[in-house]
One Martini backbone bead per residue (centre of mass of N, CA, C, O) as a GRO file, in nm:
protein
  302
    1UNK     BB    1 -22.482 -16.291  16.308
    2UNK     BB    2 -22.299 -16.418  16.535
    3UNK     BB    3 -22.067 -16.279  16.746
    4UNK     BB    4 -21.841 -16.500  16.724
    5UNK     BB    5 -21.818 -16.439  16.387
    6UNK     BB    6 -21.745 -16.135  16.332
    7UNK     BB    7 -21.441 -16.134  16.260
    8UNK     BB    8 -21.461 -16.326  16.019
    9UNK     BB    9 -21.660 -16.156  15.844
   10UNK     BB   10 -21.491 -15.892  15.837
   11UNK     BB   11 -21.243 -16.011  15.699
   12UNK     BB   12 -21.384 -16.093  15.436
   13UNK     BB   13 -21.483 -15.808  15.356
   14UNK     BB   14 -21.189 -15.671  15.365
   15UNK     BB   15 -21.057 -15.830  15.134
   16UNK     BB   16 -21.194 -15.661  14.907
   17UNK     BB   17 -21.056 -15.397  14.981
   18UNK     BB   18 -20.763 -15.510  14.927
   19UNK     BB   19 -20.797 -15.552  14.625
   20UNK     BB   20 -20.794 -15.249  14.555
   21UNK     BB   21 -20.510 -15.185  14.693
   22UNK     BB   22 -20.359 -15.376  14.498
   23UNK     BB   23 -20.444 -15.263  14.208
   24UNK     BB   24 -20.392 -14.958  14.224
   25UNK     BB   25 -20.073 -14.934  14.207
   26UNK     BB   26 -20.050 -15.079  13.936
   27UNK     BB   27 -20.223 -14.887  13.767
   28UNK     BB   28 -20.081 -14.626  13.856
   29UNK     BB   29 -19.796 -14.703  13.758
   30UNK     BB   30 -19.875 -14.720  13.455
   31UNK     BB   31 -20.022 -14.432  13.420
   32UNK     BB   32 -19.827 -14.226  13.598
   33UNK     BB   33 -19.520 -14.387  13.586
   34UNK     BB   34 -19.426 -14.400  13.264
   35UNK     BB   35 -19.231 -14.178  13.333
   36UNK     BB   36 -18.949 -14.060  13.423
   37UNK     BB   37 -18.797 -13.948  13.710
   38UNK     BB   38 -18.665 -13.628  13.761
   39UNK     BB   39 -18.441 -13.464  13.908
   40UNK     BB   40 -18.407 -13.146  14.024
   41UNK     BB   41 -18.102 -13.111  13.963
   42UNK     BB   42 -18.139 -13.169  13.656
   43UNK     BB   43 -18.368 -12.952  13.589
   44UNK     BB   44 -18.188 -12.694  13.634
   45UNK     BB   45 -18.045 -12.745  13.335
   46UNK     BB   46 -18.289 -12.672  13.199
   47UNK     BB   47 -18.507 -12.545  13.010
   48UNK     BB   48 -18.805 -12.391  13.025
   49UNK     BB   49 -18.943 -12.558  12.800
   50UNK     BB   50 -18.869 -12.841  12.911
   51UNK     BB   51 -19.002 -12.811  13.188
   52UNK     BB   52 -19.288 -12.757  13.082
   53UNK     BB   53 -19.324 -13.022  12.924
   54UNK     BB   54 -19.283 -13.214  13.163
   55UNK     BB   55 -19.515 -13.107  13.343
   56UNK     BB   56 -19.742 -13.151  13.135
   57UNK     BB   57 -19.706 -13.456  13.110
   58UNK     BB   58 -19.765 -13.526  13.408
   59UNK     BB   59 -20.050 -13.401  13.417
   60UNK     BB   60 -20.179 -13.577  13.193
   61UNK     BB   61 -20.143 -13.854  13.342
   62UNK     BB   62 -20.346 -13.779  13.582
   63UNK     BB   63 -20.624 -13.717  13.453
   64UNK     BB   64 -20.739 -13.992  13.364
   65UNK     BB   65 -20.757 -14.147  13.639
   66UNK     BB   66 -20.945 -13.931  13.778
   67UNK     BB   67 -21.180 -13.955  13.586
   68UNK     BB   68 -21.227 -14.257  13.627
   69UNK     BB   69 -21.278 -14.237  13.934
   70UNK     BB   70 -21.528 -14.055  13.918
   71UNK     BB   71 -21.704 -14.253  13.758
   72UNK     BB   72 -21.696 -14.485  13.965
   73UNK     BB   73 -21.824 -14.325  14.202
   74UNK     BB   74 -22.091 -14.265  14.060
   75UNK     BB   75 -22.170 -14.561  14.016
   76UNK     BB   76 -22.169 -14.635  14.317
   77UNK     BB   77 -22.383 -14.431  14.408
   78UNK     BB   78 -22.608 -14.545  14.227
   79UNK     BB   79 -22.608 -14.833  14.342
   80UNK     BB   80 -22.672 -14.750  14.638
   81UNK     BB   81 -22.943 -14.610  14.572
   82UNK     BB   82 -23.078 -14.884  14.444
   83UNK     BB   83 -23.057 -15.016  14.699
   84UNK     BB   84 -23.198 -15.239  14.955
   85UNK     BB   85 -23.154 -15.128  15.253
   86UNK     BB   86 -23.156 -15.120  15.568
   87UNK     BB   87 -23.336 -14.967  15.823
   88UNK     BB   88 -23.186 -14.786  16.074
   89UNK     BB   89 -23.448 -14.676  16.230
   90UNK     BB   90 -23.523 -14.977  16.344
   91UNK     BB   91 -23.300 -14.950  16.537
   92UNK     BB   92 -23.229 -15.007  16.864
   93UNK     BB   93 -23.137 -14.709  17.046
   94UNK     BB   94 -22.965 -14.528  17.250
   95UNK     BB   95 -22.878 -14.243  17.353
   96UNK     BB   96 -22.583 -14.086  17.287
   97UNK     BB   97 -22.546 -13.916  17.551
   98UNK     BB   98 -22.533 -14.168  17.738
   99UNK     BB   99 -22.253 -14.266  17.653
  100UNK     BB  100 -22.090 -14.020  17.745
  101UNK     BB  101 -22.169 -14.043  18.040
  102UNK     BB  102 -22.048 -14.331  18.083
  103UNK     BB  103 -21.755 -14.268  17.995
  104UNK     BB  104 -21.707 -14.046  18.227
  105UNK     BB  105 -21.831 -14.224  18.487
  106UNK     BB  106 -21.744 -14.536  18.351
  107UNK     BB  107 -21.458 -14.619  18.200
  108UNK     BB  108 -21.398 -14.913  18.288
  109UNK     BB  109 -21.628 -15.052  18.130
  110UNK     BB  110 -21.496 -14.905  17.846
  111UNK     BB  111 -21.194 -14.979  17.797
  112UNK     BB  112 -21.208 -15.152  17.531
  113UNK     BB  113 -21.311 -14.908  17.366
  114UNK     BB  114 -21.102 -14.686  17.423
  115UNK     BB  115 -20.857 -14.857  17.338
  116UNK     BB  116 -20.975 -14.918  17.052
  117UNK     BB  117 -20.969 -14.636  16.933
  118UNK     BB  118 -20.658 -14.611  16.949
  119UNK     BB  119 -20.595 -14.867  16.785
  120UNK     BB  120 -20.719 -14.772  16.521
  121UNK     BB  121 -20.554 -14.517  16.488
  122UNK     BB  122 -20.265 -14.657  16.480
  123UNK     BB  123 -20.315 -14.871  16.267
  124UNK     BB  124 -20.397 -14.696  16.024
  125UNK     BB  125 -20.147 -14.519  16.038
  126UNK     BB  126 -19.934 -14.741  15.992
  127UNK     BB  127 -20.040 -14.859  15.726
  128UNK     BB  128 -20.033 -14.592  15.559
  129UNK     BB  129 -19.739 -14.511  15.608
  130UNK     BB  130 -19.598 -14.751  15.482
  131UNK     BB  131 -19.733 -14.723  15.199
  132UNK     BB  132 -19.655 -14.416  15.143
  133UNK     BB  133 -19.320 -14.457  15.195
  134UNK     BB  134 -19.218 -14.694  15.016
  135UNK     BB  135 -19.115 -14.568  14.754
  136UNK     BB  136 -18.904 -14.382  14.884
  137UNK     BB  137 -18.754 -14.608  15.033
  138UNK     BB  138 -18.690 -14.831  14.792
  139UNK     BB  139 -18.542 -14.597  14.608
  140UNK     BB  140 -18.311 -14.609  14.777
  141UNK     BB  141 -17.988 -14.716  14.759
  142UNK     BB  142 -17.995 -14.888  15.046
  143UNK     BB  143 -18.323 -14.994  14.970
  144UNK     BB  144 -18.290 -15.101  14.635
  145UNK     BB  145 -18.289 -14.897  14.394
  146UNK     BB  146 -18.584 -14.846  14.276
  147UNK     BB  147 -18.784 -14.762  14.053
  148UNK     BB  148 -19.087 -14.611  14.088
  149UNK     BB  149 -19.249 -14.793  13.886
  150UNK     BB  150 -19.155 -15.060  14.041
  151UNK     BB  151 -19.230 -14.988  14.338
  152UNK     BB  152 -19.540 -15.018  14.305
  153UNK     BB  153 -19.538 -15.330  14.324
  154UNK     BB  154 -19.465 -15.344  14.630
  155UNK     BB  155 -19.719 -15.207  14.726
  156UNK     BB  156 -19.907 -15.428  14.620
  157UNK     BB  157 -19.784 -15.654  14.796
  158UNK     BB  158 -19.861 -15.529  15.064
  159UNK     BB  159 -20.175 -15.534  15.006
  160UNK     BB  160 -20.191 -15.835  14.935
  161UNK     BB  161 -20.127 -15.938  15.215
  162UNK     BB  162 -20.392 -15.832  15.338
  163UNK     BB  163 -20.580 -16.001  15.163
  164UNK     BB  164 -20.477 -16.284  15.229
  165UNK     BB  165 -20.502 -16.260  15.541
  166UNK     BB  166 -20.817 -16.225  15.541
  167UNK     BB  167 -20.891 -16.493  15.418
  168UNK     BB  168 -20.750 -16.660  15.635
  169UNK     BB  169 -20.876 -16.525  15.891
  170UNK     BB  170 -21.175 -16.612  15.843
  171UNK     BB  171 -21.093 -16.911  15.929
  172UNK     BB  172 -20.913 -16.894  16.187
  173UNK     BB  173 -21.132 -16.738  16.376
  174UNK     BB  174 -21.298 -17.008  16.434
  175UNK     BB  175 -21.042 -17.115  16.642
  176UNK     BB  176 -20.931 -16.830  16.729
  177UNK     BB  177 -20.869 -16.586  16.928
  178UNK     BB  178 -20.879 -16.255  16.854
  179UNK     BB  179 -20.680 -16.131  17.064
  180UNK     BB  180 -20.445 -16.328  17.018
  181UNK     BB  181 -20.407 -16.278  16.714
  182UNK     BB  182 -20.353 -15.977  16.736
  183UNK     BB  183 -20.102 -15.986  16.919
  184UNK     BB  184 -19.926 -16.171  16.736
  185UNK     BB  185 -19.931 -15.989  16.483
  186UNK     BB  186 -19.799 -15.741  16.623
  187UNK     BB  187 -19.533 -15.876  16.693
  188UNK     BB  188 -19.444 -15.934  16.401
  189UNK     BB  189 -19.465 -15.645  16.293
  190UNK     BB  190 -19.257 -15.526  16.491
  191UNK     BB  191 -19.021 -15.709  16.400
  192UNK     BB  192 -19.015 -15.614  16.103
  193UNK     BB  193 -18.965 -15.311  16.156
  194UNK     BB  194 -18.704 -15.355  16.313
  195UNK     BB  195 -18.552 -15.486  16.079
  196UNK     BB  196 -18.569 -15.238  15.895
  197UNK     BB  197 -18.412 -15.044  16.090
  198UNK     BB  198 -18.143 -15.258  16.111
  199UNK     BB  199 -18.134 -15.253  15.794
  200UNK     BB  200 -18.067 -15.343  15.443
  201UNK     BB  201 -18.191 -15.379  15.150
  202UNK     BB  202 -18.369 -15.666  15.101
  203UNK     BB  203 -18.441 -15.701  15.397
  204UNK     BB  204 -18.581 -15.428  15.438
  205UNK     BB  205 -18.783 -15.451  15.210
  206UNK     BB  206 -18.932 -15.727  15.288
  207UNK     BB  207 -19.010 -15.653  15.574
  208UNK     BB  208 -19.214 -15.424  15.494
  209UNK     BB  209 -19.396 -15.590  15.302
  210UNK     BB  210 -19.489 -15.821  15.510
  211UNK     BB  211 -19.662 -15.652  15.704
  212UNK     BB  212 -19.934 -15.673  15.551
  213UNK     BB  213 -20.012 -15.961  15.647
  214UNK     BB  214 -20.033 -15.864  15.966
  215UNK     BB  215 -20.248 -15.638  15.923
  216UNK     BB  216 -20.510 -15.774  15.818
  217UNK     BB  217 -20.665 -15.850  16.114
  218UNK     BB  218 -20.681 -15.586  16.285
  219UNK     BB  219 -20.936 -15.422  16.229
  220UNK     BB  220 -21.158 -15.639  16.277
  221UNK     BB  221 -21.063 -15.713  16.567
  222UNK     BB  222 -21.075 -15.441  16.706
  223UNK     BB  223 -21.370 -15.384  16.647
  224UNK     BB  224 -21.499 -15.635  16.787
  225UNK     BB  225 -21.363 -15.587  17.065
  226UNK     BB  226 -21.478 -15.292  17.114
  227UNK     BB  227 -21.805 -15.400  17.097
  228UNK     BB  228 -21.807 -15.599  17.310
  229UNK     BB  229 -22.090 -15.621  17.519
  230UNK     BB  230 -22.280 -15.343  17.447
  231UNK     BB  231 -22.532 -15.376  17.293
  232UNK     BB  232 -22.712 -15.083  17.260
  233UNK     BB  233 -22.410 -14.941  17.218
  234UNK     BB  234 -22.289 -15.036  16.943
  235UNK     BB  235 -22.348 -14.801  16.748
  236UNK     BB  236 -22.187 -14.575  16.896
  237UNK     BB  237 -21.920 -14.730  16.920
  238UNK     BB  238 -21.873 -14.761  16.614
  239UNK     BB  239 -21.843 -14.456  16.554
  240UNK     BB  240 -21.579 -14.420  16.713
  241UNK     BB  241 -21.409 -14.623  16.551
  242UNK     BB  242 -21.444 -14.488  16.274
  243UNK     BB  243 -21.320 -14.208  16.352
  244UNK     BB  244 -21.026 -14.332  16.408
  245UNK     BB  245 -20.930 -14.337  16.103
  246UNK     BB  246 -20.779 -14.057  16.112
  247UNK     BB  247 -20.496 -14.180  16.153
  248UNK     BB  248 -20.438 -14.194  15.835
  249UNK     BB  249 -20.370 -13.871  15.848
  250UNK     BB  250 -20.178 -13.823  16.099
  251UNK     BB  251 -19.936 -14.025  16.101
  252UNK     BB  252 -19.809 -13.953  15.822
  253UNK     BB  253 -19.748 -13.662  15.903
  254UNK     BB  254 -19.550 -13.737  16.132
  255UNK     BB  255 -19.358 -13.904  15.955
  256UNK     BB  256 -19.283 -13.672  15.768
  257UNK     BB  257 -19.158 -13.498  15.987
  258UNK     BB  258 -18.938 -13.706  16.057
  259UNK     BB  259 -18.813 -13.748  15.771
  260UNK     BB  260 -18.706 -13.447  15.748
  261UNK     BB  261 -18.501 -13.503  16.011
  262UNK     BB  262 -18.413 -13.843  16.007
  263UNK     BB  263 -18.549 -13.991  15.785
  264UNK     BB  264 -18.718 -14.244  15.634
  265UNK     BB  265 -18.604 -14.482  15.788
  266UNK     BB  266 -18.627 -14.380  16.095
  267UNK     BB  267 -18.942 -14.309  16.078
  268UNK     BB  268 -19.032 -14.617  16.144
  269UNK     BB  269 -19.068 -14.581  16.454
  270UNK     BB  270 -19.369 -14.508  16.457
  271UNK     BB  271 -19.502 -14.779  16.372
  272UNK     BB  272 -19.374 -14.936  16.603
  273UNK     BB  273 -19.531 -14.794  16.832
  274UNK     BB  274 -19.808 -14.881  16.730
  275UNK     BB  275 -19.762 -15.193  16.764
  276UNK     BB  276 -19.712 -15.189  17.068
  277UNK     BB  277 -20.001 -15.106  17.138
  278UNK     BB  278 -20.146 -15.348  17.003
  279UNK     BB  279 -20.028 -15.556  17.191
  280UNK     BB  280 -20.166 -15.450  17.439
  281UNK     BB  281 -20.458 -15.480  17.336
  282UNK     BB  282 -20.465 -15.783  17.271
  283UNK     BB  283 -20.370 -15.890  17.572
  284UNK     BB  284 -20.526 -15.645  17.762
  285UNK     BB  285 -20.718 -15.398  17.655
  286UNK     BB  286 -20.969 -15.604  17.555
  287UNK     BB  287 -21.076 -15.645  17.822
  288UNK     BB  288 -21.357 -15.725  18.007
  289UNK     BB  289 -21.550 -15.568  18.251
  290UNK     BB  290 -21.733 -15.508  18.508
  291UNK     BB  291 -21.998 -15.335  18.588
  292UNK     BB  292 -22.078 -15.058  18.820
  293UNK     BB  293 -22.354 -15.037  18.666
  294UNK     BB  294 -22.687 -15.137  18.656
  295UNK     BB  295 -22.796 -15.000  18.381
  296UNK     BB  296 -22.517 -15.134  18.221
  297UNK     BB  297 -22.433 -15.428  18.154
  298UNK     BB  298 -22.118 -15.614  18.130
  299UNK     BB  299 -21.974 -15.869  18.007
  300UNK     BB  300 -21.745 -16.112  18.083
  301UNK     BB  301 -21.450 -16.209  17.931
  302UNK     BB  302 -21.236 -16.481  17.926
   0.00000   0.00000   0.00000
């Protein structure tokens, strides 16, 4: 379709991805967290036989879902193999090494791409961190004191917000500029995380859950803003943005490091910093500038 509607189409496609992340915690909570989690301090007073039986029971609960997941992945691989997808080799692309040369010799021209790579990195990291630490967070006495099997429902609500927001965003983006919507969404997400940091109880709980709604349009918008106006470089630029998803592995690790030292609650300062950067990208960093090299002109976006 036309480039103008790229953000809208990508939001709609990603809404289906969010459907899976919404249903996953619910199903996982039923299958894996069906027996109460016993604190380690309590288990120290158990007999060796009782501890062994409890561990075996937990292991057995995990086996079924993972076998089912493996079967689903195999079915998906088979379906992808049987599909008649477009031949990527027919796409006209310039040599990848040329992009690296231009990035190093004329980085100003590609500032929206370079800033976009970092924006994808911190966005995915913040989104995954919040979802990953949510059960530990809202099961704490000061922040909900909810049993872990029930806490999984709130994780689903967090991801459901992303799904709903993407369906809404696919329509809204036909009328609102993608960069402006991205910046405004990041402002609200940062405000919600700040509220979580400064409060406790149900206010802190629901503040962090609602962040999912404003996360929804970030990935599609950052992606389309990052590749805007790159022409034949779009393929290579897309690969850089996709690789930046590794932030979903790095940022949660850093938040875990912080949680071990300052607590799960205060560790949410890291996602807040991520959203502050996305605010910068939405309002300023995503702007396209004129190319200083005649070999690869880049159009300036108003």
